Residue, then its C-alpha position, 0 to 999 in steps of 0.5 A: m524478492t519477487p513480488n510473489q514472495l512479498a505477497a506471501l510475506a504480506a499475507h501473514r502481516s496486517l501492515l504493508s510498507t509503501e515499498e511493499l504496497a507499490s511493489q504489489l501494485m508495480l508502481r514506484p512508491q513515491s507515486i504512493r507517497k504523492r498521492y497521499c501528500q495530495t489527497g490524505s489517501y491513495f485512491t480511497v485507502r488510508p494508511v496508519k502513519m507510525p510515531n516514526g513518520r513512516l506510513m503503514w497500509p492495511g495488508d489488504s490495500a491491492e484487494q481494496l484498490a482492485a475492488e474500487a477499480a471494478k466498480 
């Protein structure tokens, strides 16, 4: 899937996987996981931890991060 297709798919969902968020931000998923392990968030965005241990991020995470960067 291309990043545009992932963004369109994410717009219809309320949560994103770490891989989907990384794709939107043009990062490696491990970068997001590392920051989460160090601080408990990824630059103020906190995920929901599912019962199976996966992290699910708010669907508007990329927008939240862009807004924080603009400040």
